[in-house]
Each structure stands twice: as structure tokens, then as C-alpha cells.
N, C-alpha and C positions, 0 to 999 in steps of 0.2 A: 275519339278519345285515344290518346297515345298510350302505348304500353307502359307498365309500371317502370319508373326509373328513367324514362326517356324524355327528351326535350325537343323542342322544335330545332331542326338541323340548321347549322350555320352555313354549310356549303355542301357541295355534292359529295365529297368524301365522307363528311359526317353523316349525310343521309344514307350513303351506301352501308356504313357501319351499322346505323340504327336499323336499316331494313334487314340486315342479317340477324340482329337480335330478335326483331319481331318475327322473322321467318321461323326461328327456332322455338320461340315461345308460343306463337299463335299460328299454327300451320295454315288455317283457312284465311289468314289475313291477305288482302289483295292490295296491289299497287294503288288502286283507286281510293281505298280507305285512307292510305297514308297521304296521298296527294291532297285530300280534303283537309288534312290536319296541318298543312304547311303553307308558308307564304307563296304567293303566285309566282314571284320571280324565281324561286328555287325550282318550282315545277318546270318552268321554261328552260332553266339552266340544265336540269337533268335531262329533259327531253332532247335538247340539242346536243348533249354530250354522249348519250348512249341509249340503246334500246335493247332490251333483253326479252327474248322469246322463250318461255318455258313450255315444254311439251312433255306430257306423260303418256306412256304407251302401256296398254294392258296386255303386255306380252311377256312370256317367260322364255329365255334362251334355253334351248334344249342342248343336251351334251354334245350331240353331233354337229350343232351349229357352229361351235368354235372353230372346228377344222374347216368348214366351208367358208367361214368369214376370213380366216387366215389365208386360205388359198386365193380368194378373190382379192384381198388387199395386196398380197404378193404379186399377183398378176397385174393389178392396176399400177403398182409402183414400178414394176418392170417396164410397163408400157410408157409411163411418164419419163423413165430414164432414157428411152429411145425417142419419144415424141414429147417434149417438155410441156406442150399445151394440150396433152391428151385430155385432161380433166375439163378443159374448156370446150371440148368437142362433143361431150356427152349430153344428149337430150334426156334428162331425168323426167319421168312421168308418173302420175298418180291421180287418184280421185278421192274426194272426201264428201261427206254429207254435212250440209249446213242446215240446221234446224231453225225454224222461225223463233223459237224461244231462246236462242243464243248458244245452243250446244253444238259442238263440232266433233264428228267422229268419222272413223273409217269402218269398213266391213270387218276388220280384224280388231275392233274395239279400241282403237287408239283414242286418246283424249288430249285436247289442247286446252290450257287454262292459263289465266293471268295469275291464279293463286298458286300456292306452293304445290309442286308436282307430287308431293307425298299424299295429298288429299284426293281421294277418289270421288268422282262425280257419277251418280247413277244415270243410266240411260233413260232419256225422257220417254214418256208414253205419248207425247205430242206427235201427231202423225205428219205434220207439215214440214217438209224439208226439200232441199235442192241437192242433187248429186252433181258435183262440179269436177271436171277433169282439166288438168293443165300439163304442159311439158315445159320444163325450165332448163335453161342452159346459160352459159356466159353471154351469149348473144341476145338474150331476151326471153320472153315467155310466149309460147303458143297457146292460145286460149284466153279466157276460160271457155270451155265447152260444157253446156248443161244438157243433161240427158232428158229428152222429151219424146213423147210418142207422136204419131202422125196428127193427132188432134191438138198438139201443143201442150199436153198435160205433162207435168213433171213425173219422171219415172226413175227407178234405180237401174243399175247397170247389169247386163247379162252378156252372154257370149255374143249374141247377134248384135246387140246395141253397141258393144265395144268394137266389134269388127266394122260396123257401119261408121263409127267415129273415125277409125283409122282410115277407111276407104274414102269417105265423103268429106272429112274435115282435115285430118292431120296430114295425109299425103299431099293433098293440094296445097296446103300451107308450106310444104317443104320446097315447092317450086321456086321460092325466092332465095333458096340456100344451096350451097354445094353439098348435096347429100353424100357424095363419095368421101367426104372428110368427116362426116358426122356419125356418131354412135347413138343407139337408142336403148334406154334402160326402162324396164318395167318390173314390178314385183311379181311374185308367183301366184297371185290371186287366180282362182279357177277361171273366172271370166276373161282373164288375159291370155290364158295358155292353151286354149282349144287348138287342135292341130291346124285347122284352117287359118287361124289368126297367126300362129307362129310361122306358117308357110308364107302368109302375106307379108309379114315383117321381114322375113329372110329375103323375099324378092326385092324389097326396098333397100335393106341395109346389109345384106350378105352376112359375112362373119362378124359384122359390127353390131350384133344384137346381144344385149345383156339381159338375160331372162331365164327363168326356169324353162327347161327344154330348149334353150337357145344355145348358140355356139359358145357363149360365155355365160356360165351359170351365175345368177344373182343369188346370194346367200339368203336363206329365209330369215324372217324376223330381224331384219336389219334396218329398222326405221332410222336409227342413228346415222345411217349412211345415205339417206335420201333427203336431198335439200328441200323437197316439198314438205316432208315431215318435220325436219328440224328447223325449218324457217317459214316457208310460204303459208301453210294453213294457219299457223299460230299468228303470224303477222296480219293476215287478212282478217282473222277473227277479231283481233284487237281493235279493228277499225270499223268493220261493217255493221256492228250492232250499236254504234255510238248514238245514232238517232232513233234507236228502238223501232226498227221497221215492223209494221203491223201486217204486211202482206208479203207473199213470196215474190211478187213482181218488184216491190220496193227492195227486198233483200237482194234479188238478182241484180238490180241496177247498182246497188252498193258494191257488190262483189266485182262487177265489171269495171266500175270506176276505180276501185282501190287497186286492182291488178294492173289496170292501164297506167296508173300513176307511179308504179314502182320504177325507180331510176336504174339505169344501167350500172352505175357505180355500186349500188346496193347488191346487184346480182353478182358483180365481180367479187365482192367480199364473201358472198354466200359460197361461191364455187371455190375460192381460195381456202375457205374454212374446211371444205371437203378433204383437201389434202392433209390438213392437220388431223382430221378424224382417221384417215388411213394410218398415220403415224401412231395414234393412240391405240387403235385396235391391234396393230402389229405388236406394239410393245406389251400390250396386255394379253397377248396370245388369243385374240378373238373375243375377249370379253366385251359386253356392251358398255357404252359410256354411262356413268352413274346417273347423270342428269342430261337430258337433251336440251342444251342451252345454246343459243346463238346470240352473240353480243356484237353490236356495231355502234 
């Protein structure tokens, strides 16, 4: 049932206008509900013209965060002024939990949804989930890496498991690249920043490490600057649950397939979008973006 006063859209522009009206009137409305109310040819037209990833983060920017974010943005833009493709050399990394019931979150309570970002979704009590790590850059995606114990059971990440990922998976994957030109970024999660882990990353990247306790500080609570947060996890979520996987093995297969199918052109847009985010945050003096939206 379409919202009051709305009609079946005539074209994509009309659809976009109607979606904005629905978004304002019925915050929990999803794209899927609207698609079921419109002709199939318009669905395909919309899908081929753009894709929008909405991400909501359960984070509050602290007063001191603005200064840290401004410092990082200024440093990054100064680097781009000297090395124009600097942003294309950064390996952005992160992990997320994919629950079997369709929920996706991070340890800092981030939420990704096809619905209006203003609507909060409760954390599920369902215990079955996968913890997935990736590194994303203009040259591709390293991963996914799924955290498992020696028996092959799915586990969450801690200091030792994260360091094992870096040692046994990530660094060997870098052998195919010129590491001397690459930077590595990670957020300040406790499991990322143990002294032994920071030392290991410094041995590999030297001063090209962007991290809490690293040579270049990553500003806290900056999901709007992390391509995996503003693009990858939401994009993967929008596809991996389409066939309603009933087992973690099925969900894992879907995650691996979807990530493997991401085109280089898509990643180029994601990374170019990052420079626009730097501009926004500098102009807003460190304020977060009001909505974490990536369009393509």
C-alpha cells in the first residue's frame, strides 16, 4: 500500500521524490516495500541508475573529537596536496558481525539498515553470527577473513586473534603489492591497539600507520570516514540475506561471493567519495556527516 496521496511513479525522478515523502512520513518504510508497489521496469531502471547505502551508527561525537577529526583531515589533505593519489594508497580495515537473522553490527554498536537511518533496531538475542574482517583500498579488497578457532568454530575478535590475522593472513597477502607505497588504517578498538600489534604493524608500514597509538592518529568515532562503514558493510548486507540463509555456512558463502563480485570501478568511486568527506568535515569544523549515505 503506497502512502497517502502518492501514486505509482512515472520515472526514476518521480520515484526519488516519492521516496523522500515516504521517508519523512513513515520512517520504518523500506526500499523493498516500495519496490513491491511499482512496475518491474521501474525497479530495474532505478537499480541501474543508482544505489544508496544508508548506515546508522550508535555513536555520539564527544566534544574533543572535533579537534582530532579536524587535525586528521588537515593532515590527510596536506598529504594529498603533495601526493595526489595518497587516498588511493590507504588500506582501510575493519570488522563487522553478520548475524544469521539479518542484523549487522560492530563492537561499537553500529547499525546498517535499508530502512530510514532514524529508526533504531534493537540488538538481537540470536547468538549465531560471523565476525568478518576486510581491508579495502582503491586497488581491491583483501579478505574477507572470518574469525574461527582451531576447531573451525566461529569466534569473535580479541587481541591474540587479531594479531594472528595480521601475521598469518594480512601480511602474506601484501606480498603481491608494493608495501612501501601503502598506508594502513584501523580504528581504535582495544583489540587492534595492543602494544605487540602496533609494533607488528609499525614493522610492516613504518610511519604509514594510521591508528590510535600509531604514528598518525585515527580520530575516534569517525565511522563517516571509514569506507567499510559508509559503504562495504551496508552494501554486503543488502545482498547476502536475499536468499534467507538458514546456516552460518550458507551466510559465509554469500559473504565471500558478494565481496568477490565487487567491481574495481565501484571501489574507485568509494575512495573518491572519501575525499569529499574530508572536505565536508573540514568545512563543518569536525562535525559528523548528518547521514552516512553513499550513492553510486
